[in-house]
FILUMVEX-729462 format. One record per atom (N, C-alpha, C, O): residue in one letter; x, y negated, z. Coordinates in pm, whole numbers, plus 50000, padded with zeros to 5 digits. Each point is the difference from the previous one (the first is absolute). Layout:
AXYZ;...
END
This chain:
X500975012050036;X498884988949943;X500914989250013;X500955000250079;X498734989149835;X500774989550008;X500404991050112;X499004996250060;X502244998649998;X499774993850132;X498454984750020;X499024998150072;X501584995649827;X498694992550009;X498425000449998;X499264990250000;X500315025649998;X499104998949958;X499655006250164;X498854999350045;X502105005750021;X500155001450128;X500034997750109;X499595006450097;X501164979149892;X499654989750049;X498664993649990;X499344996950099;X500295001349784;X498934990149966;X498515011350141;X499114995150069;X501335022049913;X499305004550002;X499434999850199;X498985002450065;X502174994049957;X500784999550167;X498754984550032;X498994999850071;X501404993549878;X499564990450018;X498804994550006;X499904988950052;X499105016949901;X498795001549936;X499375009650186;X499314995850094;X501345016549883;X499934999850143;X500494995850139;X499355003050100;X501544991749906;X500014991850089;X498684988150003;X499224998850095;X500754993349784;X499294990049973;X498045004150067;X499224992350057;X500565024549898;X498735006750019;X499864998850171;X498984994950046;X502125010350048;X500435005050164;X499364987250066;X499074999550080;X501754989449859;X500024983950051;X498194991449966;X499474990550057;X500055018249827;X498154998150016;X499225001250088;X499144992850051;X501435021649970;X499325005450084;X500524999650149;X499124999750086;X501775000249942;X499894990250125;X499564989550023;X499304998750101;X500924991249823;X499454987050007;X498245000650003;X499224992550059;X500505019649853;X498014998150010;X499515004950191;X499044996650069;X502295013349961;X499865005950179;X500154990350070;X499085000250083;X501664989949936;X500534993350016;X498874982650040;X500064991350087;X498975011549785;X499264987249967;X498575008750108;X499314995550092;X500715015549855;X498755006450040;X500335004950201;X499135001850086;X502384998949932;X499934995950182;X499824989450058;X499384998650106;X501344989649805;X499154987050106;X498634999150014;X499324998650102;X500355002449769;X498444998650002;X499275012350116;X498924996450048;X501545015849990;X498715005750020;X500634995250133;X499495006950088;X501164986649952;X501014991450128;X499464986650034;X500234993750103;X499195003549819;X499544988850020;X500704983749987;X499424989350019;X502195013649939;X500844995350018;X500134991649881;X499585005749899;X500874982450083;X499574991849818;X501675010049971;X500925004050071;X498654996749759;X500635007449910;X501454989549946;X499854992449905;X501185008250152;X501314991449978;X499854996049824;X499385004549903;X501484985550123;X499894993549855;X500695010849869;X500725009350039;X499084989349831;X500325012949939;X502105001350014;X500465010650041;X500094982949937;X500894996949992;X500845010150154;X500915008350001;X498344986550098;X500315012650124;X499615013150041;X500375009750066;X498444984549843;X499635017749969;X500905007749936;X500345011250039;X500164982249842;X500625010049906;X501165005450088;X500225012050004;X500674977050084;X500965002350022;X500315015650151;X500985004350061;X497564998749935;X499574999750134;X499335019549915;X499865010350067;X499934988649808;X499675011549895;X501085008149939;X499985010849941;X500774982950082;X501415002349946;X500845001750145;X501224998649986;X498425003550123;X501255004950078;X499325011150074;X500555006950086;X497834994849862;X499675010350071;X499485014849904;X499625011550022;X500534983349911;X500475006649794;X500925010650049;X499835012150016;X501724976250013;X501235006850014;X499895004950101;X500845009049994;X498454991850149;X500335007250071;X499025018650011;X500315010250061;X498564986749855;X499695006750039;X500685012849859;X500045012050029;X500314984449863;X500745002849934;X501315008750078;X500045012150019;X500774980150010;X501025003850109;X499535015950079;X500475011349986;X498614984450084;X499415012050092;X499935014049933;X500615010050037;X498204988749818;X499955007149930;X500765008649930;X499625011249966;X501664983450008;X501295000850012;X500295010750066;X499705011649974;X501004983550130;X500465008750101;X499435011350062;X500755008250053;X497744993749947;X499075013050071;X500285006749854;X500485010950031;X499484988449838;X499765008749925;X501355003049968;X500385010749953;X500224981150068;X501725011850026;X500225010650104;X500415011449978;X499244982750152;X499245011250097;X499525008949999;X500345009650070;X498574990249838;X499075011149917;X500725010049927;X500285011450036;X499914984149883;X501245006849851;X500815005750088;X499515010350045;X501714986650004;X501085010550123;X499245008150067;X500525011050016;X497994987450049;X500425008650110;X499135009849878;X500145012049982;X499134980749960;X498785012949849;X501925011149936;X499995011849966;X501034981150039;X501025004649997;X500855011650084;X500405011349973;X499664981550123;X500555011450140;X498775016049960;X500125012250009;X498724978049944;X498885018850011;X500465004449968;X500445010250054;X500014984049778;X499855012849901;X501895007949960;X500205010449937;X500574983050106;X501145005150012;X499665004850167;X499965012149975;X499924987750089;X499505017250149;X499485003049889;X500915003649925;X498424996750041;X499035018149901;X500895001449972;X500475009250068;X500224987249863;X500755002949838;X501555012050088;X500265011949981;X500294979550094;X500855011050069;X499265012850090;X500675007650070;X498074993249916;X499605012750028;X499275010349930;X499255009450028;X501464983049829;X499765012849968;X499194995349900;X500165003249882;X498604986050178;X498265001949926;X499784982449923;X500304989550057;X499375011149868;X500404989749889;X498424988450049;X499524999250114;X500144995549799;X498744991050041;X498885010349945;X500085007049899;X498824992150197;X498714999749973;X500015018450057;X499035006049952;X501595000050108;X500485010850005;X500035003750149;X500455010950035;
END
């Protein structure tokens, strides 16, 4: 895949994450009865929240993958394959 295409896809994904975070923050402020901050401030908050969520998902995904690898290779050492 062309590097420029990869960069564009990643940028689109990040933009989508930020938009989702922004709408959730807007909903949260309204639900709590607080005034919604100005758009610039809301944009900064949404970028921060999206980045934190991305980090958490990344970290937890790695932990889950490592645990699956441990289970798979532990079973493989006993002469068992996956699904046996």
